[in-house]
ROMIRO-445730 format. One line per 5 residues: number of its first residue (from 1); their letters; for each residue x, y, z of C-alpha. Coordinates in nm, 2 decimals. Layout:
N
NUM	A	X:Y:Z ~ ... .
//
This chain:
537
1	MRRIL	4.22:11.79:2.00 ~ 4.21:12.17:2.04 ~ 3.84:12.15:2.13 ~ 3.92:11.89:2.40 ~ 4.21:12.10:2.54 .
6	HLGLL	3.98:12.41:2.53 ~ 3.70:12.24:2.73 ~ 3.96:12.09:2.97 ~ 4.10:12.43:3.04 ~ 3.75:12.57:3.09 .
11	GALCC	3.68:12.29:3.34 ~ 4.00:12.36:3.53 ~ 3.91:12.73:3.55 ~ 3.56:12.65:3.67 ~ 3.71:12.43:3.95 .
16	LALLG	3.95:12.70:4.05 ~ 3.67:12.95:4.06 ~ 3.47:12.71:4.30 ~ 3.77:12.66:4.52 ~ 3.81:13.04:4.54 .
21	QEAPP	3.45:13.07:4.65 ~ 3.51:12.82:4.93 ~ 3.85:12.96:5.03 ~ 3.88:13.01:5.40 ~ 3.81:13.37:5.53 .
26	DAIFY	4.11:13.58:5.64 ~ 3.94:13.65:5.98 ~ 3.64:13.54:6.18 ~ 3.48:13.76:6.44 ~ 3.27:13.57:6.69 .
31	NGKIL	3.10:13.57:7.03 ~ 2.96:13.91:6.98 ~ 2.64:14.09:6.96 ~ 2.63:14.20:6.59 ~ 2.37:14.46:6.50 .
36	TVDSG	2.37:14.40:6.13 ~ 2.13:14.68:6.05 ~ 2.01:14.48:5.76 ~ 1.65:14.52:5.63 ~ 1.51:14.31:5.92 .
41	FTVQQ	1.77:14.46:6.19 ~ 1.87:14.11:6.27 ~ 2.12:14.05:6.55 ~ 2.39:13.79:6.48 ~ 2.68:13.64:6.68 .
46	AFAVK	2.97:13.62:6.43 ~ 3.09:13.72:6.08 ~ 3.37:13.63:5.85 ~ 3.58:13.87:5.65 ~ 3.77:13.78:5.33 .
51	GDQYV	3.98:14.07:5.17 ~ 3.78:14.39:5.23 ~ 3.44:14.22:5.24 ~ 3.21:14.03:5.47 ~ 3.17:13.67:5.33 .
56	AVGDN	2.95:13.53:5.59 ~ 2.72:13.65:5.89 ~ 2.55:13.42:6.14 ~ 2.59:13.22:6.45 ~ 2.91:13.12:6.62 .
61	ASIRK	2.91:12.76:6.51 ~ 2.83:12.81:6.14 ~ 3.07:13.08:6.10 ~ 3.36:12.92:6.28 ~ 3.32:12.62:6.06 .
66	RAGKN	3.46:12.83:5.77 ~ 3.80:12.88:5.94 ~ 4.11:12.77:5.77 ~ 4.45:12.71:5.92 ~ 4.54:13.06:5.85 .
71	TRLVD	4.22:13.23:5.95 ~ 4.25:13.47:6.24 ~ 4.00:13.40:6.51 ~ 3.88:13.71:6.71 ~ 3.68:13.66:7.03 .
76	LKGTE	3.46:13.96:7.07 ~ 3.38:13.87:7.43 ~ 3.03:13.96:7.41 ~ 3.08:14.31:7.28 ~ 2.86:14.49:7.04 .
81	VIPGL	2.94:14.55:6.67 ~ 2.77:14.80:6.45 ~ 2.84:14.90:6.08 ~ 3.08:15.18:6.04 ~ 2.92:15.52:6.11 .
86	SDNHD	2.91:15.79:5.84 ~ 2.93:16.17:5.86 ~ 2.72:16.30:5.57 ~ 2.82:16.66:5.62 ~ 3.19:16.71:5.70 .
91	HLYLT	3.47:16.95:5.62 ~ 3.78:16.76:5.71 ~ 4.02:16.92:5.47 ~ 3.91:17.28:5.55 ~ 3.89:17.22:5.92 .
96	EKVMR	4.23:17.07:5.94 ~ 4.36:17.36:5.74 ~ 4.25:17.61:6.02 ~ 4.36:17.38:6.31 ~ 4.73:17.43:6.23 .
101	GIDLV	4.93:17.69:6.41 ~ 4.95:17.80:6.77 ~ 4.71:17.61:6.99 ~ 4.43:17.84:7.09 ~ 4.17:17.56:7.18 .
106	GATST	3.99:17.64:7.51 ~ 4.08:18.01:7.52 ~ 3.78:18.20:7.65 ~ 3.93:18.54:7.72 ~ 4.10:18.80:7.52 .
111	DEVVK	4.41:18.80:7.76 ~ 4.45:18.42:7.72 ~ 4.43:18.44:7.33 ~ 4.68:18.73:7.34 ~ 4.91:18.55:7.59 .
116	RLREG	4.93:18.23:7.37 ~ 4.99:18.43:7.05 ~ 5.27:18.63:7.23 ~ 5.43:18.31:7.33 ~ 5.41:18.21:6.97 .
121	LAKAK	5.57:18.51:6.85 ~ 5.87:18.45:7.08 ~ 5.94:18.12:6.91 ~ 5.87:18.23:6.55 ~ 6.13:18.27:6.28 .
126	PGETV	6.20:18.63:6.16 ~ 5.94:18.74:5.90 ~ 5.70:18.45:5.92 ~ 5.33:18.50:6.00 ~ 5.23:18.41:6.35 .
131	FGGVG	4.88:18.24:6.34 ~ 4.66:18.06:6.60 ~ 4.42:17.78:6.49 ~ 4.04:17.75:6.58 ~ 3.90:17.63:6.91 .
136	WRAPL	3.89:17.97:7.10 ~ 3.60:18.20:7.18 ~ 3.66:18.56:7.30 ~ 3.62:18.92:7.20 ~ 3.93:19.02:6.98 .
141	TRKDL	4.02:19.31:6.77 ~ 4.31:19.44:6.54 ~ 4.43:19.65:6.83 ~ 4.45:19.35:7.06 ~ 4.66:19.18:6.82 .
146	DSISA	4.87:19.50:6.75 ~ 4.96:19.50:7.12 ~ 5.16:19.18:7.04 ~ 5.32:19.34:6.73 ~ 5.20:19.57:6.47 .
151	DVPIV	5.51:19.48:6.24 ~ 5.48:19.10:6.23 ~ 5.16:18.96:6.07 ~ 4.96:18.79:6.35 ~ 4.63:18.61:6.28 .
156	ALRNR	4.36:18.44:6.50 ~ 4.17:18.20:6.28 ~ 3.79:18.16:6.38 ~ 3.67:17.90:6.13 ~ 3.71:17.73:5.79 .
161	RGSAV	3.51:18.00:5.60 ~ 3.78:18.28:5.62 ~ 3.67:18.42:5.95 ~ 3.96:18.55:6.14 ~ 4.11:18.86:6.32 .
166	FNSAA	4.42:19.01:6.17 ~ 4.66:19.27:6.31 ~ 4.77:19.57:6.11 ~ 5.07:19.39:5.95 ~ 4.85:19.10:5.84 .
171	LAKAG	4.58:19.33:5.69 ~ 4.86:19.51:5.50 ~ 5.00:19.18:5.37 ~ 4.66:19.07:5.25 ~ 4.61:19.42:5.08 .
176	ITKDA	4.32:19.52:5.29 ~ 4.34:19.90:5.34 ~ 4.15:20.16:5.54 ~ 4.07:20.37:5.24 ~ 3.90:20.08:5.06 .
181	QTYMG	3.54:19.99:5.11 ~ 3.55:19.65:4.96 ~ 3.79:19.36:4.91 ~ 3.74:19.12:4.62 ~ 3.37:19.24:4.59 .
186	EKIPK	3.30:19.20:4.97 ~ 3.26:19.48:5.23 ~ 3.56:19.55:5.45 ~ 3.46:19.54:5.83 ~ 3.55:19.87:6.01 .
191	DKSGE	3.48:20.00:6.37 ~ 3.28:20.30:6.46 ~ 3.55:20.54:6.40 ~ 3.60:20.41:6.05 ~ 3.93:20.21:6.14 .
196	LSGEL	3.99:19.85:6.02 ~ 3.85:19.63:6.30 ~ 4.07:19.33:6.21 ~ 3.78:19.13:6.10 ~ 3.78:19.00:5.75 .
201	PDWPA	3.53:19.04:5.46 ~ 3.27:18.77:5.40 ~ 3.32:18.44:5.22 ~ 3.48:18.38:4.97 ~ 3.69:18.71:5.01 .
206	GVYAV	3.80:18.61:5.36 ~ 3.93:18.27:5.25 ~ 4.15:18.43:4.99 ~ 4.27:18.69:5.25 ~ 4.37:18.42:5.49 .
211	DKVVP	4.56:18.23:5.20 ~ 4.76:18.55:5.13 ~ 4.88:18.58:5.48 ~ 4.88:18.23:5.65 ~ 5.12:17.99:5.49 .
216	VPNAE	4.93:17.75:5.26 ~ 5.01:17.38:5.33 ~ 5.23:17.20:5.09 ~ 5.19:16.84:4.99 ~ 5.35:16.71:5.30 .
221	GEEKM	5.15:16.94:5.52 ~ 4.83:16.84:5.35 ~ 4.91:16.47:5.41 ~ 4.97:16.54:5.77 ~ 4.64:16.73:5.79 .
226	ILHGQ	4.43:16.45:5.63 ~ 4.62:16.18:5.83 ~ 4.52:16.36:6.15 ~ 4.15:16.42:6.04 ~ 4.12:16.05:5.95 .
231	QERNA	4.26:15.93:6.28 ~ 4.03:16.16:6.48 ~ 3.73:16.02:6.29 ~ 3.82:15.66:6.30 ~ 3.85:15.70:6.67 .
236	LGITS	3.50:15.82:6.68 ~ 3.38:15.52:6.49 ~ 3.34:15.71:6.16 ~ 3.44:15.51:5.85 ~ 3.28:15.72:5.57 .
241	IRDLG	3.24:16.10:5.51 ~ 3.09:16.33:5.27 ~ 3.35:16.62:5.27 ~ 3.18:16.93:5.13 ~ 3.28:17.28:5.02 .
246	NFPEG	3.63:17.20:4.89 ~ 3.83:17.42:4.68 ~ 4.04:17.24:4.39 ~ 4.35:17.22:4.63 ~ 4.15:17.01:4.89 .
251	MRAFV	4.02:16.78:4.62 ~ 4.37:16.74:4.48 ~ 4.50:16.64:4.82 ~ 4.24:16.38:4.87 ~ 4.31:16.23:4.52 .
256	RMWRE	4.69:16.22:4.60 ~ 4.61:16.03:4.93 ~ 4.38:15.79:4.75 ~ 4.64:15.73:4.48 ~ 4.91:15.65:4.74 .
261	GKLTL	4.67:15.42:4.94 ~ 4.67:15.63:5.24 ~ 4.29:15.68:5.31 ~ 4.15:15.51:5.61 ~ 3.81:15.69:5.55 .
266	RVSMG	3.58:15.65:5.25 ~ 3.55:16.00:5.12 ~ 3.28:16.15:4.89 ~ 3.42:16.50:4.79 ~ 3.20:16.79:4.74 .
271	MDLPD	3.34:17.10:4.54 ~ 3.25:17.45:4.63 ~ 3.15:17.73:4.38 ~ 3.33:18.04:4.50 ~ 3.30:18.26:4.20 .
276	RADPA	3.02:18.50:4.28 ~ 2.99:18.64:3.92 ~ 2.98:18.29:3.75 ~ 2.93:18.02:4.01 ~ 2.90:17.73:3.75 .
281	SWARQ	3.26:17.82:3.61 ~ 3.44:17.58:3.82 ~ 3.21:17.29:3.75 ~ 3.22:17.37:3.38 ~ 3.60:17.32:3.38 .
286	QGVTP	3.59:16.99:3.54 ~ 3.65:16.66:3.34 ~ 3.45:16.45:3.60 ~ 3.11:16.46:3.76 ~ 2.95:16.29:4.06 .
291	WFGDH	3.01:15.92:4.11 ~ 3.35:15.92:3.94 ~ 3.60:15.73:4.16 ~ 3.57:15.41:4.37 ~ 3.45:15.31:4.71 .
296	WLRVD	3.74:15.49:4.87 ~ 3.72:15.81:4.70 ~ 3.45:15.95:4.47 ~ 3.32:16.28:4.34 ~ 2.99:16.37:4.53 .
301	SVGEE	2.84:16.70:4.44 ~ 2.89:17.08:4.41 ~ 2.78:17.33:4.68 ~ 2.69:17.44:4.94 ~ 2.73:17.77:4.78 .
306	PWEIP	2.58:17.97:4.64 ~ 2.25:18.00:4.80 ~ 2.20:18.37:4.87 ~ 2.13:18.47:4.52 ~ 1.82:18.59:4.33 .
311	QPKFM	1.58:18.32:4.22 ~ 1.63:18.36:3.85 ~ 2.01:18.33:3.90 ~ 1.97:18.03:4.11 ~ 1.73:17.87:3.85 .
316	ALFSE	1.99:17.92:3.58 ~ 2.28:17.79:3.79 ~ 2.09:17.47:3.89 ~ 1.98:17.41:3.53 ~ 2.33:17.43:3.40 .
321	LLQLG	2.47:17.22:3.68 ~ 2.21:16.95:3.60 ~ 2.31:16.96:3.23 ~ 2.68:16.92:3.32 ~ 2.59:16.61:3.52 .
326	WRHAT	2.63:16.76:3.88 ~ 2.40:16.75:4.17 ~ 2.40:17.07:4.39 ~ 2.40:17.01:4.77 ~ 2.24:17.34:4.88 .
331	HVPNN	2.29:17.51:5.20 ~ 1.95:17.58:5.34 ~ 1.95:17.77:5.67 ~ 1.58:17.85:5.69 ~ 1.24:17.78:5.54 .
336	EVLGR	1.24:18.10:5.33 ~ 1.56:17.97:5.14 ~ 1.41:17.61:5.13 ~ 1.10:17.76:4.96 ~ 1.30:17.92:4.69 .
341	VLDTY	1.51:17.61:4.63 ~ 1.19:17.40:4.60 ~ 1.04:17.65:4.36 ~ 1.34:17.59:4.13 ~ 1.34:17.21:4.18 .
346	EAIDK	0.97:17.18:4.10 ~ 0.98:17.40:3.80 ~ 1.27:17.20:3.65 ~ 1.12:16.87:3.75 ~ 0.83:16.92:3.50 .
351	ETPLR	1.09:16.90:3.22 ~ 1.36:16.68:3.38 ~ 1.25:16.44:3.65 ~ 1.46:16.48:3.96 ~ 1.37:16.19:4.17 .
356	DKRLV	1.66:15.96:4.05 ~ 1.91:16.24:4.11 ~ 1.94:16.21:4.49 ~ 1.95:16.58:4.54 ~ 2.05:16.69:4.88 .
361	VEHIP	1.94:16.99:5.09 ~ 2.18:17.06:5.38 ~ 2.04:17.16:5.73 ~ 1.68:17.27:5.69 ~ 1.66:17.31:6.07 .
366	TVTAP	1.30:17.43:6.12 ~ 1.14:17.26:5.80 ~ 0.76:17.25:5.82 ~ 0.51:16.98:5.73 ~ 0.40:17.15:5.39 .
371	LMDRL	0.76:17.18:5.29 ~ 0.83:16.82:5.38 ~ 0.55:16.72:5.15 ~ 0.71:16.90:4.87 ~ 1.05:16.74:4.95 .
376	AKLGI	0.90:16.39:4.95 ~ 0.74:16.44:4.61 ~ 1.08:16.52:4.45 ~ 1.26:16.25:4.64 ~ 1.50:16.50:4.79 .
381	IVSTN	1.75:16.36:5.06 ~ 1.76:16.57:5.38 ~ 2.10:16.63:5.54 ~ 2.03:16.70:5.91 ~ 2.27:16.83:6.19 .
386	IAGYQ	2.20:16.87:6.56 ~ 2.04:17.21:6.55 ~ 1.87:17.25:6.89 ~ 2.13:17.05:7.09 ~ 2.35:17.34:7.16 .
391	NFDLV	2.19:17.65:7.00 ~ 1.83:17.65:7.15 ~ 1.87:17.97:7.35 ~ 2.02:18.15:7.05 ~ 1.73:18.05:6.81 .
396	AKRSS	1.48:18.12:7.07 ~ 1.60:18.48:7.10 ~ 1.58:18.52:6.72 ~ 1.24:18.36:6.68 ~ 1.04:18.18:6.95 .
401	EAEAA	1.09:17.89:7.19 ~ 0.84:17.68:6.99 ~ 1.04:17.72:6.67 ~ 1.37:17.67:6.86 ~ 1.24:17.34:7.01 .
406	RQTPV	1.13:17.20:6.67 ~ 1.47:17.22:6.52 ~ 1.57:16.91:6.33 ~ 1.22:16.74:6.34 ~ 1.35:16.40:6.25 .
411	RELLD	1.03:16.21:6.35 ~ 0.83:16.41:6.12 ~ 1.08:16.39:5.83 ~ 1.08:16.01:5.86 ~ 0.70:15.99:5.88 .
416	HRLVV	0.70:16.18:5.56 ~ 0.90:15.90:5.41 ~ 1.20:16.12:5.35 ~ 1.56:15.97:5.35 ~ 1.73:16.15:5.64 .
421	VSGFD	2.12:16.15:5.67 ~ 2.32:16.28:5.95 ~ 2.64:16.49:6.00 ~ 2.82:16.75:6.20 ~ 2.91:17.03:5.97 .
426	YNGPN	3.24:17.01:6.17 ~ 3.43:17.34:6.23 ~ 3.69:17.19:6.46 ~ 3.73:17.17:6.83 ~ 3.57:17.43:7.06 .
431	PETMA	3.61:17.54:7.43 ~ 3.34:17.29:7.53 ~ 3.48:16.97:7.38 ~ 3.76:16.86:7.16 ~ 3.54:16.62:6.96 .
436	PNNPF	3.22:16.80:6.90 ~ 3.18:16.59:6.58 ~ 3.13:16.26:6.79 ~ 2.83:16.09:6.61 ~ 2.70:15.95:6.94 .
441	IYLYF	2.59:16.31:7.02 ~ 2.35:16.33:6.74 ~ 2.25:15.96:6.79 ~ 2.17:16.06:7.15 ~ 1.99:16.38:7.05 .
446	YVSRK	1.76:16.21:6.80 ~ 1.67:15.94:7.05 ~ 1.63:16.17:7.37 ~ 1.56:16.53:7.23 ~ 1.78:16.64:7.52 .
451	TSDGR	1.99:16.95:7.47 ~ 2.35:16.98:7.59 ~ 2.24:17.11:7.92 ~ 1.98:16.84:7.97 ~ 1.66:17.02:7.87 .
456	MIAPQ	1.40:16.82:7.69 ~ 1.27:16.99:7.37 ~ 0.98:16.87:7.14 ~ 0.97:16.51:7.28 ~ 0.72:16.43:6.99 .
461	EKITR	1.02:16.43:6.76 ~ 1.21:16.14:6.92 ~ 1.29:15.85:6.71 ~ 1.39:15.49:6.80 ~ 1.73:15.37:6.84 .
466	QEALR	1.69:15.14:6.54 ~ 1.59:15.45:6.33 ~ 1.88:15.65:6.45 ~ 2.13:15.38:6.37 ~ 1.98:15.33:6.02 .
471	IATNN	2.02:15.71:5.96 ~ 2.39:15.70:6.05 ~ 2.46:15.39:5.84 ~ 2.22:15.27:5.57 ~ 2.08:15.61:5.48 .
476	NAFAT	2.41:15.78:5.46 ~ 2.53:15.51:5.23 ~ 2.22:15.57:5.01 ~ 2.31:15.94:4.99 ~ 2.64:15.84:4.82 .
481	WDEKV	2.50:15.57:4.60 ~ 2.67:15.31:4.81 ~ 2.37:15.13:4.97 ~ 2.47:14.80:4.79 ~ 2.82:14.79:4.92 .
486	KGSIE	2.81:14.95:5.26 ~ 2.59:15.07:5.55 ~ 2.52:14.72:5.70 ~ 2.69:14.39:5.81 ~ 2.59:14.16:5.52 .
491	PGKLA	2.78:13.92:5.29 ~ 2.93:14.10:4.99 ~ 2.94:14.43:5.15 ~ 3.26:14.62:5.26 ~ 3.38:14.52:5.62 .
496	DFVVL	3.35:14.87:5.78 ~ 3.26:14.81:6.14 ~ 3.30:14.94:6.49 ~ 3.34:14.73:6.81 ~ 3.15:14.93:7.07 .
501	SGDFM	3.22:14.99:7.45 ~ 2.86:14.92:7.53 ~ 2.52:14.81:7.39 ~ 2.37:15.10:7.20 ~ 2.03:14.93:7.20 .
506	TVPED	2.01:14.88:7.57 ~ 2.23:15.13:7.77 ~ 2.03:15.40:7.97 ~ 1.95:15.68:7.75 ~ 2.21:15.94:7.88 .
511	DILKL	2.49:15.67:7.86 ~ 2.47:15.68:7.48 ~ 2.69:15.99:7.52 ~ 2.94:15.76:7.69 ~ 2.96:15.50:7.41 .
516	HPLAT	3.29:15.49:7.22 ~ 3.48:15.25:6.99 ~ 3.71:14.99:7.12 ~ 3.82:14.93:6.77 ~ 3.72:15.06:6.42 .
521	YVGGR	3.78:14.86:6.09 ~ 3.76:15.00:5.73 ~ 3.76:14.74:5.46 ~ 3.86:14.47:5.70 ~ 4.17:14.66:5.82 .
526	KSYTV	4.19:14.79:6.17 ~ 4.22:15.18:6.16 ~ 4.17:15.25:6.54 ~ 4.22:15.06:6.86 ~ 4.14:15.22:7.19 .
531	PNQKD	4.47:15.33:7.37 ~ 4.65:15.09:7.59 ~ 4.46:14.79:7.45 ~ 4.65:14.72:7.13 ~ 4.59:14.34:7.15 .
536	VF	4.21:14.37:7.20 ~ 3.99:14.30:6.89 .
//
């Protein structure tokens, strides 16, 4: 009797499972141009979403047949849908931290920066630090800020790496004195007369100096920062990021948001190693390693620091990190550094194969063909930015026009069968644009090889639009070990997608820069809708 009951129960459970598989989807999106970015780059008309996943992709008729009485039907009205875009080199927490304070965005003269800070001082509470956020560009010194006040700490933040200008009161509060030559091991900048210039010592000392003077955000402030950063990126069509260079407080803030279900971006966290004397110490203290977490939040890597250290020390650091289970995402600004990094990797690869570690090198703007060969043999992932798009003249002055033009040689990298990923290394707004981390900028640059002022550079490095879109979706998913669950619009994958304002594949080349999301979805949930069109898509 018990055997009969047991078999009956199993049968009932099997029937329920089958019914669950055939349960109607929560939503069907139809009548669109769906760039699936699957292995065949197929184009479909519709897809169905159940929970946070795609359950079917195909033509209008076959997908609409799956609708139940409670299925939401969304007419895409011929618009194009692409997988959610990823930024594989972001700094959301650190950037939002230096975007607080008085708005200095767009200030391009000393007088304008001083004016805004003076207005901020007039509104400040007694004794509190007056500080301005990033987004300005002008000559500025301690004396300029002292003209506002030499008694109240005044700070103009430059970037996320502890670059800022302090007035005399802020320098005193940080413990930076004229008589000292170094601060936390780094040289103190001084002017020609030996007076403090107001500039801060190099990273990481500058970061600690800022934290001593500028109020550190509390939990409520961190939540506000991360929510703002997520909203900005969702509005750009970004659904996933690798957020690199975090100190422990940044990682704790992301974990808190994850635990509370407040993430609208999928975040892979990278931890920095700011201890110059013993870089591996922070990694040694952690109870987790890369890939810990889920598809909303996971641990990614350590780095980008340190990279300016002697070869033997880098070898020892990398060896220890590998033993601890970490991958190092190394900052590589030039070919000399890349050569040293590859020397280390190749030596270790002889004893411990590295191909399955998915190691990442960040930037490598002017990488050469022989170096690409070495990268390919080790299976290294190449994280590119848009070097060349805005800094052509600067690099040309330092080296040559030919080297400046070859920056970010994506065509050659792909031809060497390297996995190329893309990101912005975001430092916040600047006087030119409030959203320089718009992914359509690098998609445009990779396809057109045109600089921000319209010059064509190294046209032989152009790639196709298909290749560009794969880099920003499939490849970026591979870099975070997520290629089986995101990066394309396919059944069983996470429903991260963007409804676009135009057709990426056919708009005139220069119009790629004008493309923008009409709506962004992460895990089947809408995280952004273009303003004034709340009922659309």
